[in-house]
N, C-alpha and C positions, 0 to 999 in steps of 0.2 A: 920294572915296568915292561921292558922289552920282552921279557919271558912270557908275560901274560897279555901281550898286545892283542892277540886273537880274541881272548876272553873279553877285553874291554871293548873291542870293536863290535863283537856280536851283542854284548849287553847294551851298548849304546844304540845300535840299530834296532834291537828288539824293543827298547823303551820308546824310540822314535815311532816305530810302527804302532805300538800300543797307544801312544799319544795321538797319532793321526786318527786312529779309530775312535778314541774317546772324545776327541774334539770335533768329530764330524757331525754328530747329532746330539740332541738332548739326552739326558740320562735318567729322567724320571722325577725331576725336581718339582714338576707341576701336578704330580699325581693327586695329592690330597689338598690342592688349593681350594679353599672354601669361599674366598672373596668373590662376590657376585660380579664385579667388574673385571675379573681376570678369567682367562681360559682355564678350565679344570679338566684334566684328563679323566678324573673319576666320573664327572658328569657325562663326558663324551662316551666313556665306556658303557655307561648305563643305556645310552641310545643304541650302541652296537649290540648289547645284550638283547634288547627288545627287537631290533630290526633283523638280527640274525638268528632268531630262535627257530626258524623253519625255512626250508627252501622256498624262494619266492619268485620263481621265474614266471614269465607272462602266462596268464591263463589259470594260475592257481588261486585259491582263496587267500593264501598268505600274501600274494602279490597285491591284491586289493587292500588288505589290511595294512600293509606297509604304506601304501599311498595315503590311506586315511590317517595313519599315525603321523606322517610327515606334514600333512595339511593341518592337523590339530596342533602339532608342536610349533609350526610357524604362526598359527593364529594366536597362540599363547604369547607371542612376542608383539601382539597388536598389529600384525601385518595383514594386509588384504591378500588373500590367497585364492587361487582358482585352479581348476583342472583344465588343461587343454586336451580335449578329446578329438581325435581325428584318425583317419586311416593314412598310413604312410608306407612308402616303398623306399628301400635303401639303394645305394649304388650297386649293391650285390644282388639286387632283385629279391630281397626278402620283404614280405608284405604282411602287415598286421595292423590292428587297431592299437593306438597308443593313448596313454593317459599321462601327460606330463603334469607335474606339480610346479606351479609358477607363482612367485611372489615378488614384491618390489619394496625397497626402502626408498621413498622419494627423496631426490636431491633438491638443493636450493635453487638450481638453475636447470635449464633444458639442454645441457651439454650431453656429450656421449656418455653411455652407461658402462659400468663395470658389471660383467655377468659372472656369477659364481655357479659352477657347473659340476655336477656329478650324477651318476645314474642310480636307480634304486632297484632294478631287476637283478636277479642272480642268474647264473648260468643254467640253462636247461639241461636235460638228459642226465647229468652227473649228480643231480641232487645237491648242488652246492648251497651252503648256508649263507654265503656271500658276506662273511664278517669283514674281510679285507676288501673284497671286490663286490659291492663297494659301500657296505655299511660304514666303513672307515670314512669315506668322503662325506657321506651324509652327516655323520656325527661331528666331523671337523667343522662343517659349515653351520650346522645347527648350534653347536656350542660357541663357535667363533662369533656368529651373528648375535647370539644372546649376550655375550660378554661385551661386544662392541656397542650394542644399544644400552646395556646397563651402565656403561661408562658415560652415557649422555652424549654420544657422538651423533651429529647430523651431517651427512656428507653433502658436498657440493654437487656431485654427480649421482644420478640414480644408481642404485645397486640392485640388480635383478638376480633373483635366485631361481635356478632351474634344476629341478630334480627330474632328470629325463627318464623315459621309459624305453624298454626294448633295445638298450645298448648292446646287449649280448647277442641279439639276433642280427643286427646290422646297423646299429646307431640310429634306429628308426625314429626315436623320440627327438634326438638332436636334429635330424634332417627335417622332421615335421615342424619344429620350432623355427628353424631357419627359413623354411619355405612358406609357412602359413601364419606365424604369430606376428602381430603388428609391432611388438616390442623389439623384434630382432633387427629392425631397421635402425635402431638407435644404439646398438651395442658397439662400443669402441674397443673393448678388449675382453677376452675370456680367460678365466682362471679355472682350470679343470683339475679335479683331484681324482686320482686313479690308483690302482694297485695291480701288480702282476706277480705278487707273492704275498707273504704274510709277515715279513720283517725286513730290516735293513734300512739304510738311509733313503730318504725321498729325494729323487733326482729331478731337476728342472729341465724340461724340454721347451725351448722357445720355438714356436711354430708360426711361420708366416710365409706367404707366397712371394714376398719382396725381401729386401734386406732386413737383417735383424738388428741393425744399429740402435733403433729407437726402443725396441723391446728390451735389449740388453742394458742400455743406458737407464731406462726406467726401472728395471729390476734392481740395478745397483743403487739407484736413488732410494728405493724402498728400504734398503739396509736390513735385509733379513739376517738373522743371527747365525744360521748354519747353512750357507749356500753350498749346494753340491751339484755341480754341473760342469760340462765342458762341451765344446762345439763338435767334438767327435761323437758324443753320445747320441745326438739326433741322427747322425749318419748310421750308427749301429741300430737305433730304433727302427729306422726305415728298412733295414734288412730283415726284420722280424715280421711274421705273418699277422700283424696286429694293426689296428687303428683304434682311436678313441673318439669319444664324442667331439673332441676338439677338431677332428678331421672335417666334420660336417660344416663347422663355421669357417674353417680356412678354405676348404674347397668350394663350399656352397655359397659363401657370401664374402669371401676375401677379408674376413675378420681375423686379426692376429690374436695370439694368446699364449698361455703357458699351460703345460701339463705337468703336474707334480705326481710322481709315482715311485713306489718302492718295489723291488723285484726279488729280494732275497727269499729263501725258502720257497722257491718257485714250484716245488713239488706239490704244494697244497693248492696251488692256483686252479680254480674251476673244478675243485673236487668237493666231496662232502666233508673233507677235513678243513675246509676254509671256514672255521668256526671260532668262537671266542676263546677256546682252549689253545689254539695255535696262533692267536693274534698277539702281536708285540706292541704294547702301549707306547714304547719309545718311538716307533715309526709314526704313530698317530701324533705324538708331540712334535715330531719333526714337521709333519704336514701343518700343524697349527703354528709352528714357528715361521712358516711362510705366510699363512693366511692373515695373522693379526697385523703385521706391518704393511702387508699389501692393502688391507682394508683402509688403514690410515692414509697410505700414500695415494692409491688409486681412487679413493673417495674424493680426493681434492685435485688430482693431477689433470692435465690436459690430455684427453683421450681421443682427440679429433683425428690424429693420424700417427699411429704407431707402426705403420708400414714404412720402413726406411728404404734407402737406395743402396746402402753399402752393408756388407756382412762383416761381422766382427768375429775374430777368434776369441774364445773365452775359456777359462778354466778356473778351478778353485784350488787353493791350499786350505788347510784347516781354518775355518772362520774368515777366510779372505777370498774375494772374488776379483779376478783380473781379466781385462779384455783389451784388445787392440784391433785395428782394422786388418782385413785380409790383405790389403795393399802393402802392409808391412812385411808379409811373409818372405818375399824374395829379398827385400832389403836386409832382414835379419839373417837370412841364409848367406847372402853375399858377405855380410860382416863376419859371420862365423868362418866362412872360407878364408877371408883375409887374415883373421887371427890365426887360423890353423896353419896357413902357409907361412906367416910371419914367425910363429913359434918353431915351425919345422925348419925354416931357413936358419934361424938363430941356433937351433940345436945341432944341426949338421955342420954349420959354419964353424962353431966353437968345438966341434967334435965331442959334444956332450953325448950324442948318440950318432951311430953310423947308419948308412943306408942298408948295410948288410944286417944289422940288428933290427932295423925296421922291417925288412923283408921277412926275417925269422918270426917277427911278431904276428904276421898274418897267418902263419901256420896254425897256432893253437886257436886263434879266434875263429877261423873258418872251420876248423874241426869241431869246435863247440857249436857253431851255427848250423852247418849243413848236415853232417851225420847225426848231430844231437837232435835236431828237429825231426829227422826221419825216424830215429829210434823212438822218440816219444810219441810220434804219430802211430808207429807200428805197435807200441805197447798198448795203446787204447784199443786197437783192433783185437789184440789178444784178450784184453779184459772183456770186451763185448762178446767174444767167442766163448770165454769161460763162464760168463753170466748172461746167457741169452735172454733171461727175463727182463733185462734192462730195456730191451726193445719195446716192451709194452708200456713204458713210460714215455708217451709220445712226444712230450716237450723236450726230452733229452737230458733231464737233470734228475739223478737218482737221489734217494733219501740219504745215502752215504756220500753224496757228491762232494761235500766239504772235505771228507777224508781224502778223496782222490785229488782235490785241489791242493791240499797240504802235501800230499805225497809228491805231486808234480813239482811243487815249489822246492821242496827239500832235495829231491833227486836232480832237479835242474841245477841247483847250487853244487851238489855233489859232482855232477858231470863237469861243471865249470872248473871247480877246484882240482878235480882229478886230471883233467886235460892239461891245465896249466902247471900242475905238479910235474908232469912228465915231459911236457913239450916247451916249457918256458924256464928261463933262469931269472931268479929274483933280482940280480944286479942290473938287468936290462928293463926294469919296470917302465921307465919313462919312454923307452923305445917301443914297448909292447902296447902302449896306449894309442899309438898312431893308427893301428888297424881298426879298432872299434870307432875311433873318431872319424876316420875316413868312411867307414860303412855307414855311420850315422849321418854324415853329410849327404851321402847318396840317398838314404832313406828319406831325409827331410826334403831333398829336391823332388823326389817322386811324390811325396805328400803334397808339396806346394802345387804340383802340376795336376794331380788327380784327386786329392782329398784335402783341400785347403783348410777344412774345419779342424784337422789335426795338426795345424801349423804350430801349435804350442809345443810340439815335440822338440823344437829347436831350443827351448828354454833349458832343459837338462844339459844340452850340449854345451852351453856357455859355462855352466859350472864345472863340467868335465874339462873344458879348456883351461879354466883357471887352475884346477887341480893339477893338470899337466904342466902348466907354466911353473907352479911352485916346485914340482918335482925336478924340473929342469934347473931350478936354482937351489936344488938340494934341500928343499923344505919337505921333509918326509914324515913329520910327526902325525901319527894316526888321527889325533883329535881334529887337526885342521882339515884333513881330507874327509873325515866323517861329517863335520859341519857342512862342507861343500856338497855332501851327498844328500842333504836334507831335501832340496827341491826335487831331485831326481826320484827319491823314494816317495815323496808326497804326491808327485804327478803320475808316476808310472805304476807303483804298486797297486793302487785302487783299480787300474785297468787290468792288471794281471788277475785280480779277483773277479772283476766284472765280466770279462769276456765269456767264461764258461757259464756263469749264471744267466747271462742274457742270451747266449747263442747255443747253449747246451755243452755237455761234457765232451762232445766230439771235437770241440775247439780247444781242448786242453793243450794240444801241441802248440797252439798260438800263444798260450800263456807261458809255456816253456820257452818259446822263441823270444818273447818279450823279456823274460827273465835273463836269457843269455845276453840280450842287448843291454839290459840294465847293468848286468855284471861288467860288461865292457866299459860302460861309462864310469863305473865305480872302481876301476882297476887301480886308480890312485890310492884307494883304501886297501884293496885286497892284494895288490901286487907285491908289496913288501912283507906280507905275512909269511913266515918261514914254516908254518904248520899247515900248508895246503893239503898235504896227504892226510893228516889227521882230521882236518875239517871235512874233506871228502868222505872219509870213513864215517865220521859222526853224522853227516847229513844223509848218507846212505842208510845208516841204521835207523835214524828217525823216520826216514821214508818207509823203511820196512815195517816199522811200528804202525804207521798209518795204513799201509797195505793190509796188515793183519787186522787192524781196526775196521777197515772197509769191508773185509771179508766177514768179520763178526757182525757188522751192522747190515749185512746183506739180507737178513731175514725180514720178511714182512710181518709186522705186528699191528695191533690195534693202534690207530692214530698215525701209522706209517704203513698203510695197507697197500696190497697189490691191486692195481686197476685191472678189471676184467669186464668183458662185454658179452651180452647174450641177446639175441633177437629171434623172434619167431617170424619167418618171412613166408608169405603166401604169393606164389606166382599164379595169378588168377587165370591167365590165358592157358596155362598147362594143367591147372587144377593140381598143383603140387605144393607141398609145404616143406620148409627146411628150418632146422636150428642153425644159426649162423653166429660167428664171432669175428672180432677184429684182432683177437689176441694171437700173437705168434708163439707164445709158450702157454700151454694149457695147465690149469690147476685142477684139483679134485672136484671143485664145484662145476667147472665147465665140462669136465670129462663125463659127467652124467648125460651130456647132450651132444657133444662132438668129440671127434678124435683126430689125431694127426693124419689118419688115412682118408679123411673126408675132404676131398677136393671140392673147391667152390665151382659150381656150374657156370658156364659162360653167361647165362642169363642174369646171374647175380654179380658178375664182374664188370661187364661192359657198360651197363646203364645203372649207375649207382650215384645217388646224390652226393655231391662233393662235400668233403669235410675239411677242417682247417689244415691238417697235415697230409691231405690227399690219401687218407687211409681207406683201404678196401677190405672186404671180407677175406679172411685167411682160410677158414674152414667152414664148411656148410654140410650138414647131414640131413638127408631126407627123413621126414617124419610124417605122422598121421595128419590129415587135413581136417582142421576144425571148421565149424560153420561160422565164418566171419565174412561180413558183407564186403564186396569189392566196390570200388568207385564206379560211377557211371557218368556218361556225358550226354547232355541234352543240347542238340543243335537248335539255336533260336533263329539263326539267319545264316544263309549261305548263298551269296549272290555273286554273279560275274559282272564286272564293270570294266569293259575294255580288256586289257591284258592282265587285270588283277582280279583276285577272288577275296571278297570281304566276308568274314566269318564272325558270328557271335555265338558263344556257347556258354553253358552253365555246367560246372562240375559238381556232382553230388558225392560226398564221401560215403554216405549211406550208413555211417556209424559215427560215434563221438571220437574225434581225432584231435590231436594237438599240433599236427604238422601235415601239410600237403605239398608235395614236390611235383612240379610239372617239368618233364625232361623232353627234349627233342631228340628223335632217333635218327635224324638226317641233317643235312646242311641247308635247311630251309632258311631263306631270307625273310625276316619278319618286318613289317611296316606298321606304324601306328598301334603298337601292342599296348593294350590297357588291361589291367586286372582290377576288378572292383572299382573302376573309375579312375585308377591311378595309371599314369603313363609309365610303363616299365622300361621299355627300350628307348633311350633318349635319342639315339641316332636315327637317321632317316631309314636305314635298313641295317640289319645285323645278321651275320651268319654265326651260329652257335657251334664253335669247335672246341671249346674248353672242356677239360675233364669233367665228366658227369653230365655235360650238356644241359645243365639246369637252366630253365627259362625263368621260373619264379618259384620261390619257396614261401608258402602261405602258412601263417600261424594263427588259426582261428581262435578267438576267445569266446565265441558264442556259436550259435547255429547258422551264422551267415555262410552262404555258399560262395564259391569262387566263380565270378562272372568274368569271362574273357571276351575281348574284342580285338581283332587284328586283321591285317591284310597280308596276303602272300601273292606271288605271281601265279597266274592261271595254270602254267605248265608244271608248277612245283607240286610234289606230293606232300601231304601232311601226315606225319607219323609222330605220335606222342606216347610217352609212358607216364602214367600217373602213379605216384607212390603216396599212400596215406599211412600215417604213423600215429599210434596211440601209445602213451608212455605208461602203460598199465600192465606190463607183462607179469610182474611179480604179484599183482593184486587181482588180476582178472580171474573170474570164477571158472573159465574154461581150462585153466592151467593150474598146476600144483607145483610151481617153481619155488623151492625153499629159499628162505632168506640167506643172504651171503654170510659166510663166517665173518667174524669180527676183524680178521686180518685181510679183508677184501673190500673194495669199494667199486662203484660204477666207474667205468673208464671215462675220463673227460675228453672233450673235443670231438666225440663221435656220437651218433645216435645209438643208444643202448637201452636195455630194459624195455624194449618196445615191441609192439606187434605191428609189422609192416606188411601192407598188402600192395602189390604192384600189378598194374594191368596196362596193356598196350592198346592203342586205338589208332586206326588209320582211316583217313577220309579222302 
């Protein structure tokens, strides 16, 4: 057995990791469920097939067809359904008319209501079919409510269903419901279904302006079958340039709630590849595994005050959800310190290990951590240099991203085993554990001080301490230490996978660092292995295989296509026109219009409507000027009152457009700014200094013009740029732009396939 210890250790850990993945989410057992009182994935997929058959962003015919379909499906459940039609402005100053689809299951009493929330518009510009984002949420709620009612349930609390509009533009539908719908005053908790990818486990984010103790306690009481969440996850989520409809309820009305979202296969997000072909039914089932017990629990629970005073640390193991108060963090840390010092005192006092051996143990671990992290950071810079086309995937996760993740995982292990092979001696295993334990104590202290939501990082530390204690008593059998490794693997390995998916492959070095730290905690398992050199070579070779696989998978093909962008831009003040792109690497289709020698003129760089990732035009080539109407401004009122100047104006696009951006060209302070009757700037006065200087982005769904009313100081000069965009470049009769090859798609997160006309005005 000793001869094959490494084999049994690797096999055991491999099976554990496979089991963690297998038990994290459902595996398809509900797919063909025909019982009417049970959730059926098959019936839910039929909704997704219908809802995602065409891009349905606001302003399209398909968008209205989706709204009508949702209303019809809810009416089939004998629910009273209505449209909430209003004009709405978001906190990012996007303005549009919205049509929310709203229904209610009346409860037996007049207590607070449970609100089920998801949006029905798809992402504009990139022609997304919206199968995951967010036909998934619509299907989960439609099928879940149908099964709930078919079972004969009548809730104590009202259950409100809100299919919100214009989420992709700025959460406009959710903000409109919060601000204007009378039912919003009665909402006690919101359950929001979302997606930022097309597969993977659905993760719970508990969102509240106060302590999360009641939200987490109530979630545990609901007894969902596959809970996946931790209190670090929301901190990561807040680092991303994203919000969901839940934000409007939390910020606009102090209503707490949950967002359930999956984020794997992020590369399809907001693209035309977010369709039924790339949709994973297992992710839908995971969403349903939350909804069905939540309906039972929150349909009867007291929802009067889920805003608590204290925050809880929480995390999951497979099918297990654990929580405890933030106030325990320092106590758990001090207890770990006491145990660490006690074991250290015993070990040195009995001469089981010496201080010299302990000092030597810091050398390999610090070499693993510091040069290792630098090397893995630098390696990704080489990858990006070798494959510059990766820069055109703006969200930072490539189609072969999983290959790179496995590459980093195996090479991280190879680095660890290689360093310890040459810088550590197996007979000093129990001494070499001191260094990682000491570093972990420092990390957990910093976490408690600056990121208390990650306080659960102390849990693996305790099992590592137990492993160390057993080694000190000469209990070295691999099986015992492998069992003690289970919590560390279950808690930390999902984070190693999650960080690059959530934050982009640029954070792969962070996954490598966390792997190094995990290796240190598990040195009780790995330290006594005599085949460290062979394992380092094995993992190096496996990593090379994934490197080769990543290179082979580097080609863009249909279904995993290259994002590119093309715009026809008219500068109406200079009577000039340009072909423009956001791409850093040009392809054959784009090279028909721009080249790498075509520098973007200053007029297209400085005043550009802001995009999600702050993208600007990379290349712009002068071209012939087409006859396209420019916007015009009609001054309705311009009066001086004391030291202020009150202005009312009307902006005429003068052509059919889907977007109108108003940008300020100087640092004018605006007061009482209203657009189409909506107060845009909530502050008393505001200087616009942010990138793009966008004052308001208007998405007209009909011929309604943009009416503005605002006040500025009399001494200030007023300088605007108006940009009007129509999303018809490839269909417009004035142009003959060919269809993209099948291995290319419209670039997400930016305005593309558009005719943009820009004109400056000064008053």
